[in-house]
N, C-alpha and C positions, 0 to 999 in steps of 0.2 A: 152318213155323210162325214168325210174327214175334215178336220179343222185345220185351216191354214193360218198360222199366226200373222198378225198385222206386220207390215214392214217396219224395220227399226231405222231411226233417223239419227244422223249426225251431221253437223255443218262445219264450214270453215268460211270466215268472212274476210273480205278484203279489208286492208287497213286503211284504205282511202275511198275507193268506190263503193257505192250502195249495193254491193254484189255479194251474194253468198252462194257457195258451192254446197249443194245439199246431197249427202250420200244416203241412199236408202237400201238397206239389205232385206231381201225378200226371200221367202222359202216357197217354191212352187214347182210343180211337176211339168212345166212347160218346157219342151224341147225345141230349141231353136234350130233353124236350118244350118247345115254343116259349115257353110261359109261364114256364118256369123259367130260360131263357137269359138271361144278362146282356148280351149283345151279339149282333148279327146276324153279326159276324165276329170271334168270339173268337180269341185267340192259338192258332195251329195248329203242329203239328210233324209230322214224317214218320210218327209213330205215331198222330196224331189230335189232337184238341183237348187244349189243356193246361188241366187241371182243378186247382183247389186246394180243399182242405178245411179247415174249422176244427173243432177238437175241444176239449173242456174236460176237463182231467185234475185230479181231486182226488187228489193224491198221499198224502194222509193216510188217506182211506177206500179208496182204489184204484179209485174210480169213473172211467170214461172214457166221455164222451158225444159222439157224432158230431153235428155241427151242419151248417152250410151248406156246399154245394157251389157253387162259382162259377168262371166263366171269365174274371172280372176279373183283372187283374194286381195281386196283393197284394204289399206290400212289409213283410215281417214285421220287419225291422230297425227299422221306424218304428212299431211297435205298442206298446201298453202295456196292462196290466190293472189295473183299479182295485184299490185297497187292500182293498175288501170281497170282491173276486173275482167280482163279479156281472157287471161290464161291462168291455168292451175298446174302446180307441181303435184303429182301423185306417186304413191308407193304401192307396188303390186307384186304378186307372184302367180305363176301358173304351175299346172302339174304336167306340162310337156317340155319340149326341148325349144320352145320359142324364145323370144327376146326378154321375157319376164320369168324364165325357168327358174324354179325353186332349186334345182340342182346346183346352181351357182349363186344362190342367194337372191332375194327380192331386189328389185331395182326401182329407181326413180326415173321419171320422164315428164316432160312438159307437153301439155296439149291445150287446145283452145276449149275453153269451158262453153257447154257442159259435155264435152266429147272426151274419149280416151285414145284417140288416134295420136300416137307419139310424134310430135314434131322435132324431137330430138332422139338421138340414139339413147336407149335406156342405160343408166349408170348405176352401178352398186356403191361407188365411192369406197370400195374395199377390194379384197382379193378376187371377188367374183368377176371384176372387169365390167365391160360394156356388152350390150346386146345391139342388135341391128333392127331398126325400124324402116319399113318400106315407105313410110310417110315423112322420114326426116327431111328437114330443110337443108339448105347449104350450110356449110361449116360456120361461115360468118353469121348467119341468122340463128343457128343453134347457140352460138356464143352469146348472142344478144338475149336469147330467151333465158339461158342459165343466169345471165347477169341480173335479170329480174328477181331472182331468188337467192342472190348472193348472201343475204343476211340470214337465211334459214338455219335454224339450229338442228343439225342432222340427228344427233342423238341426245334424247332427253332422259334424265333420271330424276328421282325424287328431290335431289339437291337443287334442281332448276325450278321447282315449282315456285310461283305459279305460271311460268312460261307456257305450260301446256294448255292454258286457257287463251293464249294469244293467237293471232292469225297474221303473223309476218315477222319481219326482222325486229328484235327487240334489244333494247339497251341491256347490258348484263346486269344492271342493278334495278331494272324496272320491267314492267310486263303490261304495257298499255293501260294503265290505270289500276291494275290489280296489285294488292299487296298482301303478303302472307301474314297471318295472325295465328295465335294459339287458341285453343277452345276456352281457356280462361281469360281472354283478352278482356279488359275493362268495357269495351264496346258491347259485350254480351251480357254484362252484369244485370241480374234480375230477369233475364229473358228465358232461362231454363233451356238455353240452346244445347247443352250437353245431353239433355234428356231425348232430344230429337235424333241424336246420333247413336243412341243406344240400339243394338240389335233387338228384334222382337223376341220375347220369352218363348222358349220351347219346353217340351217335356224333359229333354235332355238337360237344357240349360235355363231353369226357371228364372234366375236372376243374372242376366247376362252383364258383363262389365264393359265399359267403354274402351274400344280399341283405339290406337293412335290414329289420328286423322291429319291430313293436309288440308288447311283451311285458307281461303283467300277472300278478300272483301273489295268490291268495286262500288264507289259512289255513283248513284244514277241520277237522282233528282232532289231538288230542294223546293219545298212548297213555301213560296215567299210569304203568303198571308199568315201561315200558322208557324213557320220556322221548322217544320217537319223535314227531316233528312231521311232519304230512302237509299239503301244499299243493297246490292246483289252479293249474296254469300254462296261460295262454292265449297264442298267438302266431299273428300273421298278417303276411304281407308287407306292407311299407309302400308299396312301389311299386304304382301303379295297375293295375287289371286292365281289360281291354276290356269285360268283362261286369260290372264292379264296380257296386254301387249308389252313387248320388250321395253324395259327402262321405267315402267311406272307401276305395274302391279295391278292395273285395272283395265277393264276392257270397255271401249266406248259403246259397245252394243248391249251391254249387260245391265246398265243403269246403276253402277256403283257410285258414279258421280251425281251428287245431289245439289240442288239449288234452294235457297231460302231467300226471303226478303227480311232485312233488318230495318225496322222503322223506328227512328228516334226523334223524340219531340222533347219539349222542356219538362224535365222531371219524370219522364217515362220512356221506356223502350220495350219493343216486342220483336219477337222473331216468328215468322210465318213460313211454313214450307210452301214451296212452288210444287205442289203435287203433280207428278207425271212429267216434269220438265226434264229432258234429257240433255239439252244444250241451251245456252243463253248467252247473249252478247248484247251489252249496252251500247247505244250509239252516242255520238258526240252531242246530239240535241235532246238527250234524256229519254229516248225511246228504248224499249227493250225487245230484242229479237229472240224468239224461242222456238224450239222444236220439242214436241212432246211425245210420250209413249203411245197416245192415241192417234198418231200419224197427223198432227196438225203443226203447220207452220203459222207463227203469228207475230204480228207487230203490235206491241202493247205501249201504253202511255199511262203514267201515274196521274191520277186526277180524281175529283169529287165523284162519289158513288152514292148508293142509297144509304145515307146516314153516316157514311165515313168514306174517306178517300181510299181508292183501290186501283188495280190495273184495268184499264178500259182497253178493249180489243179494237184496234184500228184497221187490221187487215187479218185475214185468215185464208189458209189453203188446206184443204183436206186431201191427204195422200193415202188414205186407207184403202182406196180401190186401186192403187198402183199395181200393175201387172206386167210381167216381162214382155217386152216387144222389142227385141234386138234388131236393129237395122244398120245398114251401112252409114258412115258419117257423111254428111252432105259436103258438097264441093268447098263451101266456105270454111268448113272445119279444117281443111287441109291446105288452105291458101298460105302463101308466104307473108312475111312481115311487111307492113307498109313503110 
């Protein structure tokens, strides 16, 4: 019996609405009907066609809606959800001569979440020009959609870190609460943080050295009774990866981005890995949204546990059974703007 890897998750949260776009990359040998395929030669692996799915997660109500399945190559690091939570900007390419053809370069388009039916003509914002979408709205309505994403930072490099962790237009000198720090920052004193970032020893490299990392911290919660401060820490190797997405040197699907919890109290600090967490986003009310390697979406809150404070699971969705089911977008996904 062949082994099919679990879907890999990445998310993009709205800056205002309690809505998250969930991108799931799957490997399955399911062959969709011809009219639902995005390309005659979609990306393939040993386990079959590489499928991606878009879902809409309303973490306030707990609703999770499955949307488009596609064999296009989606770059979720270059996605954005509108402030209202209804639309999302996505970046994709195909291996045919369609509107997202790789021959002229990947393109951006706007669709109604959780679907990928472009309500705008796909744009490359470069020499590749624009593609044509059969679902494009009127020119005036397309302009309204593009305006929703006017603050998007189209090209990100290491120098813009930690903008990569945000989900919307950002101030040039800020990133929605994240701030960049160094591995020897005083906040990590006595925590042994650098040891967590060391690669695992191998026969070839029995004593690995610490590679340069990009590190950012986001305050999450303060426990009033004990004065404990809890922060989310994100760290990623700065050195480029052979499979890294353009501009960053790391790939959202491969797990190079790691998250930690920094707990500071009077006279003591500790750092704890958030094992298996591939994506994390603090909310304004102190909750933590996560997507993990075991295909779980969770809403967490810091609070009293068994003998010590810890993260409590308030909500959980298991996507480990997600399987390709490509269908045409419903009528409401193609409707004009109100």
